[in-house]
C-alpha positions in Angstrom: 35.6 67.9 114.7 32.1 69.1 115.7 33.5 71.2 118.5 36.1 72.8 116.2 33.4 73.7 113.7 31.1 75.2 116.4 34.0 77.3 117.7 34.9 78.6 114.3 31.2 79.6 113.6 31.1 81.4 117.0 34.3 83.3 116.3 33.1 84.4 112.8 29.7 85.5 114.3 31.5 87.5 117.0 33.7 89.1 114.4 30.7 90.1 112.3 28.9 91.6 115.3 32.0 93.6 116.3 32.4 94.9 112.7 28.8 95.7 112.4 28.8 97.5 115.7 31.9 99.6 114.8 30.4 100.4 111.4 27.1 101.5 113.1 29.0 103.7 115.5 30.5 105.8 112.7 29.7 106.8 109.1 32.1 106.9 106.3 32.6 110.4 104.9 33.7 111.0 101.3 36.9 113.1 100.9 37.8 115.3 98.0 41.0 114.9 95.9 42.5 118.0 97.7 41.8 116.5 101.1 43.2 113.1 100.1 46.4 114.9 98.8 46.8 116.7 102.0 46.6 113.5 104.1 50.0 112.3 105.4 50.9 109.0 107.0 53.8 106.7 107.7 54.2 103.6 105.6 56.6 100.7 106.4 57.7 100.4 102.8 58.5 103.2 100.4 59.3 103.4 96.7 61.0 106.1 94.7 62.3 106.7 91.3 65.1 109.0 90.0 64.8 109.6 86.3 67.9 110.0 84.0 67.2 113.7 83.7 66.6 114.3 87.4 68.9 116.8 89.2 69.5 114.2 91.9 70.9 111.7 89.2 74.7 111.9 89.9 75.3 109.4 87.1 74.0 111.9 84.6 76.4 114.5 86.0 79.3 112.0 85.8 78.5 111.0 82.2 76.2 113.2 80.3 75.5 110.5 77.7 74.3 108.1 80.4 70.7 107.1 80.4 70.2 105.4 83.7 67.3 105.6 86.1 67.2 104.4 89.7 64.4 102.5 91.4 64.5 102.3 95.2 62.5 100.1 97.6 63.1 101.2 101.2 62.1 100.0 104.6 61.3 103.0 106.9 62.4 101.3 110.1 65.4 100.6 112.4 66.7 97.1 112.1 69.1 95.5 114.7 71.7 93.0 113.5 74.5 91.0 115.2 76.3 88.8 112.8 79.6 86.9 112.3 80.7 85.9 108.8 83.7 83.6 108.7 84.5 84.1 105.0 83.1 86.9 102.7 84.1 86.5 99.1 82.4 88.5 96.3 83.4 88.8 92.6 86.0 86.2 92.5 87.4 85.9 89.0 84.9 87.1 86.4 85.1 90.4 84.5 87.8 91.8 86.8 90.3 89.0 86.2 91.1 85.6 87.6 93.1 84.8 90.7 91.5 87.4 93.0 88.2 88.6 94.4 86.6 92.1 94.4 86.0 91.7 98.1 87.7 89.0 100.2 87.4 89.3 104.0 88.0 86.7 106.7 86.2 86.7 110.1 84.0 89.7 109.7 81.8 90.7 112.6 79.1 93.4 113.1 77.8 94.2 116.5 77.0 97.0 118.9 79.9 99.0 120.2 81.6 97.3 123.2 85.2 96.5 124.4 84.3 93.1 125.8 83.3 89.8 124.3 80.1 89.4 126.2 79.2 93.1 125.6 79.6 92.7 121.8 77.8 89.3 121.7 74.9 90.7 123.7 74.5 93.9 121.5 73.5 94.7 118.0 74.3 97.3 115.4 71.4 99.6 114.5 70.6 99.9 110.8 68.4 102.8 109.9 66.2 102.7 106.8 67.7 99.9 104.8 66.9 99.7 101.1 67.5 98.0 97.9 68.1 99.9 94.7 68.3 99.0 91.0 70.0 100.9 88.2 68.0 100.6 85.0 69.5 101.6 81.7 67.0 103.1 79.2 64.2 103.0 81.7 61.7 104.5 79.3 62.2 102.0 76.6 60.5 98.6 77.0 62.6 97.1 74.2 66.0 98.4 75.4 65.5 98.5 79.2 68.0 96.5 81.2 69.3 96.1 84.8 72.8 97.5 84.9 73.4 97.5 88.7 71.9 96.6 92.1 72.9 97.8 95.6 71.9 97.0 99.1 72.3 100.0 101.4 71.2 101.9 104.5 70.9 105.5 105.3 73.0 104.9 108.5 74.6 102.2 110.5 75.7 102.5 114.1 77.9 99.7 115.5 81.3 98.1 115.5 82.7 96.4 112.4 85.7 94.2 112.8 87.9 92.1 110.6 90.2 89.2 111.4 90.7 87.5 114.8 93.2 89.7 116.6 95.5 92.7 116.3 99.1 91.5 116.1 102.2 91.2 113.9 100.5 88.8 111.5 97.9 90.4 109.1 94.4 89.0 109.1 90.9 90.0 108.0 90.9 92.1 104.8 92.6 90.3 102.0 91.3 92.5 99.1 88.8 95.3 98.9 87.0 97.1 96.1 85.4 100.2 97.4 85.7 103.6 99.0 86.2 104.7 102.6 87.5 107.8 104.4 89.8 107.5 107.4 89.0 110.2 109.9 91.7 112.5 111.3 93.7 110.6 114.0 96.7 111.1 116.2 99.1 109.1 118.3 102.6 108.8 119.6 105.5 107.2 117.9 108.6 105.7 119.6 111.8 106.1 117.6 114.8 103.9 118.1 118.0 105.9 119.0 121.0 105.9 116.7 124.5 105.1 117.9 127.8 105.2 116.1 126.6 107.0 113.0 129.4 107.4 110.4 129.4 109.4 107.1 129.3 106.2 105.1 126.0 105.4 106.7 124.4 108.6 105.3 125.8 108.9 101.8 128.9 110.8 103.2 126.7 113.7 104.3 128.8 116.5 105.8 127.9 118.9 108.7 128.9 122.5 108.1 128.2 125.8 109.8 129.9 128.8 111.4 131.5 129.2 114.8 131.3 132.7 116.2 133.4 134.8 118.6 133.0 138.4 119.6 134.2 139.9 116.3 133.8 137.3 113.6 132.4 133.9 112.6 134.6 131.2 111.1 133.1 128.6 108.7 133.8 125.0 109.4 133.0 121.7 107.7 133.3 118.1 108.9 135.1 115.4 107.0 134.6 112.7 109.6 132.4 112.0 112.6 130.9 109.4 114.9 127.5 110.6 116.2 124.9 109.4 118.6 121.2 110.6 118.3 119.8 109.6 121.7 117.6 110.8 124.5 120.4 112.1 126.7 123.7 114.0 126.3 125.8 111.1 127.4 124.8 109.1 124.4 122.9 106.3 126.2 120.6 104.5 123.9 118.3 102.5 126.3 115.4 105.0 126.0 113.3 105.6 122.9 112.9 109.0 121.3 109.3 110.0 121.1 107.3 112.1 118.7 103.7 113.1 118.1 102.1 111.4 115.1 99.2 113.1 113.1 97.1 111.4 110.4 94.9 113.9 108.5 91.6 112.7 107.0 92.2 110.9 103.8 90.6 108.5 101.3 91.2 104.8 100.7 89.8 103.7 97.4 90.4 101.4 94.5 89.6 98.0 92.9 90.9 94.9 94.5 93.3 96.8 96.7 95.2 95.1 99.5 97.4 98.0 100.6 96.4 101.5 101.7 98.9 104.3 101.1 98.6 106.8 104.0 100.3 110.0 104.7 101.1 111.3 108.2 103.4 113.7 109.9 105.5 113.3 113.0 107.3 115.8 115.2 110.3 114.6 117.1 112.0 116.6 119.9 114.6 115.9 122.5 117.2 114.4 120.1 120.5 114.8 121.9 123.5 114.9 119.7 126.8 113.5 121.0 130.0 111.9 119.7 133.1 113.2 117.9 133.6 115.3 114.8 136.7 116.1 112.8 136.3 119.4 111.0 138.2 122.0 109.0 137.8 125.6 110.2 138.5 128.6 108.1 140.0 126.2 105.5 143.2 125.8 107.5 142.5 124.6 111.1 142.0 120.9 111.7 139.7 120.4 114.6 139.1 117.1 116.4 136.4 117.7 119.0 133.6 116.1 120.9 130.2 117.5 120.0 127.2 118.2 122.2 123.8 119.8 121.5 120.2 118.9 120.8 117.6 118.9 118.0 114.0 119.8 118.6 110.8 120.0 116.6 112.1 117.9 113.7 109.1 117.5 111.3 108.9 114.3 109.4 106.6 113.5 106.5 105.7 109.9 106.9 104.6 107.7 104.0 102.9 104.6 105.4 102.2 101.6 103.3 99.7 99.8 105.4 98.4 96.3 104.4 94.7 96.2 104.9 95.2 93.1 106.9 96.4 95.4 109.8 93.1 97.3 109.8 90.8 95.4 112.2 88.3 97.8 113.6 86.0 100.5 112.4 83.4 102.4 114.5 80.4 103.1 112.3 78.9 106.2 113.9 75.9 106.7 111.6 77.7 106.2 108.3 75.7 105.4 105.2 76.9 102.0 103.9 76.3 100.4 100.5 77.3 97.2 98.8 76.7 97.2 95.1 77.2 95.1 92.0 77.3 96.8 88.6 78.1 95.8 85.0 79.8 99.1 84.4 81.0 102.1 86.4 78.1 103.9 88.1 77.7 106.9 90.4 74.8 105.8 92.7 72.5 108.5 94.2 73.9 110.1 97.3 77.2 108.3 97.0 80.7 109.9 97.2 82.5 107.6 94.8 82.0 106.1 91.3 81.3 102.4 91.9 83.6 100.5 89.6 82.5 97.5 87.6 82.0 94.4 89.8 81.3 94.5 93.5 81.9 97.7 95.4 81.7 98.7 99.1 81.3 102.3 100.1 81.4 103.7 103.6 80.4 107.3 103.0 81.3 109.0 106.4 84.8 109.1 107.7 85.7 106.1 109.9 87.3 106.7 113.2 90.2 104.3 113.6 91.2 105.8 116.9 94.7 106.2 118.4 97.2 105.4 115.6 100.2 104.9 118.0 102.3 102.0 116.6 102.7 99.2 119.1 106.4 98.8 118.2 109.1 101.4 118.0 110.3 102.5 114.5 113.8 103.1 113.1 114.7 106.3 111.3 116.0 105.4 107.8 119.5 106.6 106.9 118.1 108.8 104.2 116.0 110.6 106.8 119.1 111.2 109.0 120.9 112.5 105.9 118.2 115.0 105.3 118.2 115.9 109.0 121.9 116.7 108.9 121.4 118.9 105.9 118.8 120.9 108.0 121.3 121.1 110.9 124.0 122.5 108.6 121.5 125.0 107.2 120.7 126.1 110.7 124.4 126.3 111.8 125.2 128.5 108.7 122.4 131.1 109.1 121.1 133.5 111.7 123.3 135.1 114.3 125.6 134.0 117.1 123.6 132.6 120.0 120.7 132.1 117.6 121.6 129.2 115.3 125.3 129.5 114.7 127.8 127.9 117.1 128.5 130.2 120.0 132.1 129.8 121.1 131.4 131.3 124.5 133.3 133.8 126.7 136.7 133.1 125.1 135.5 133.7 121.6 136.8 131.7 118.7 139.7 130.4 120.9 137.2 128.5 122.9 136.1 126.5 119.9 139.5 126.2 118.4 141.4 125.3 121.6 138.7 123.6 123.7 137.7 120.0 123.7 134.0 120.3 122.8 131.9 122.1 120.2 128.4 122.8 121.4 126.0 123.2 118.5 123.3 124.4 121.0 119.7 123.6 121.1 118.5 123.7 117.4 114.9 124.4 116.9 113.9 123.1 113.5 110.3 124.3 113.7 109.3 125.7 110.3 112.2 124.0 108.5 111.4 121.8 105.4 110.2 118.5 106.6 112.3 115.4 106.0 110.8 112.2 104.6 110.4 108.8 106.1 108.7 105.6 104.9 107.1 103.0 107.2 105.1 99.9 106.4 102.6 97.5 108.1 102.4 99.2 111.5 100.6 97.3 114.2 98.3 100.1 115.5 97.5 100.3 119.2 93.8 101.1 118.9 93.1 98.3 116.4 92.8 95.7 119.1 89.3 94.5 119.7 87.1 92.0 121.5 85.6 89.1 119.6 81.8 89.0 119.0 81.5 85.8 121.1 80.6 84.9 124.7 83.7 83.7 126.5 87.1 85.4 126.9 89.1 82.8 125.1 87.0 82.6 121.9 88.4 84.5 119.0 85.6 83.8 116.5 82.3 81.9 116.5 
C-alpha cells in the first residue's frame, strides 16, 4: 500500500511539473469575438436543428399545416461494421394491423463487398457520418411539444447487403418491407421456350392474313386453319431456346408491408423461325393448303414482372444514404426521397445495383402474347410493298404461291411495331447469388 501511495504522489508531482513547464513556455492570449467566430475546427460530434419554417424542412413543403422541427445528433466519422442478423422484425402488429410486420427479414448480413465467404467475413461495410434524428412536433411550445418520430441514418454506406441463405427456386430473406428503394437500370438475356404445334384454338382462334404479290397484282389471303412451330431453325426443331435481350429501366419499389415488387421490363426477341402448315383462302375463292416458312425478328415485348421480395437477395450499397425510422404519422424527413409512412420505414435513397437480371430458367411465351404477335405478323403481311413485307411469290408470280407447295412469309422485321405484352412472376435472377458472411464454404449463415 505504501509503495502504491508513493508512486501515485510521484506521478501527480511529475504531471504538475510538466503542466507548469508547458504553461511557463507559452502565455495565453485573449481573443476577440470576431477572432473566435473565425476559428474553425473538427468535432467528433455535431448537432443541428431544422425549424418548421426552414427552407430545408421538407415536411413543411409536404404539409403546409405541419409544425415539426428536426433535431439531429451526428457522428463525424467513418464507422466499419460487419454483422449478421438472423431475424429482423420491426412493427409487428400495432397501429398498422395484426398478423404482419412493417419489416420482416430473415438472415440479413452486412459486410464489405466480396464474392467469397472468407472475403465477406474478413471485411466490413463503411458507414460515413452516422446520426440519430428526432422529429419534434410544436418544438417552440413547452406545453405542446412532443416526439413524433425518430430515425437512425447515415450519409452513406458502402458495402454488400444480403437477405436469405441462397439464391434458388424457393424464396427466402425478405418477408415484408415498409420503405422506399430504387432499382438501378439493369439488363440481361432471357431464354424463351420454343412453341410447337400451335393451333388456332390455342390463341383465341387468331387468324393470319396478308397479301401475296406477283408481278402485276397482289391477292389477299386469310388462314382458317394452321399448325405452326416457333423455333430456332426452319426445320421446326425445338431443342434450342430462343433468346432475347432483357432491359429493366430504373424504377421505384415502395409501399407499406409489401411482399411483392411490380417491375416493368422490355425484351427484344429475334431469330424466331416460323414453320408448319397453313390452310388459307386466297382472293376469296382459292383454297390453299401449304407449308409455311419464314422468320420473325426484333419482336418487342413489354414484360410485367411480379417479383416476390423473397427472390431479391443482394444489394450493392455504393455510397447510398440509408435511414431506418419510426414515426407516429407520415413524415418527410430532411434529405429523404420518400414520405415515411406511419410505423417503421426503411429508405435506401440511391439506386441499388442488382446486376445482371438474366433469369436462371427459361420462360414460356403466354398464348395471349403469341396471339398479339400473329396480329403484328398479319399487319406486316398486309402493308408495304412486294419484297418488303408482303409475301413475294417469286419468279412465277402468283402462280408460284397458288400452285407451289410452300408460302414464304419472308424475314419479318417487327422493329418499331407496337410491343406485345407478357407477364412473368418470381424469376430466379442470375446475379442474385451471393456468398455467405461466414468463414467456411459450406456455411450458409452464422
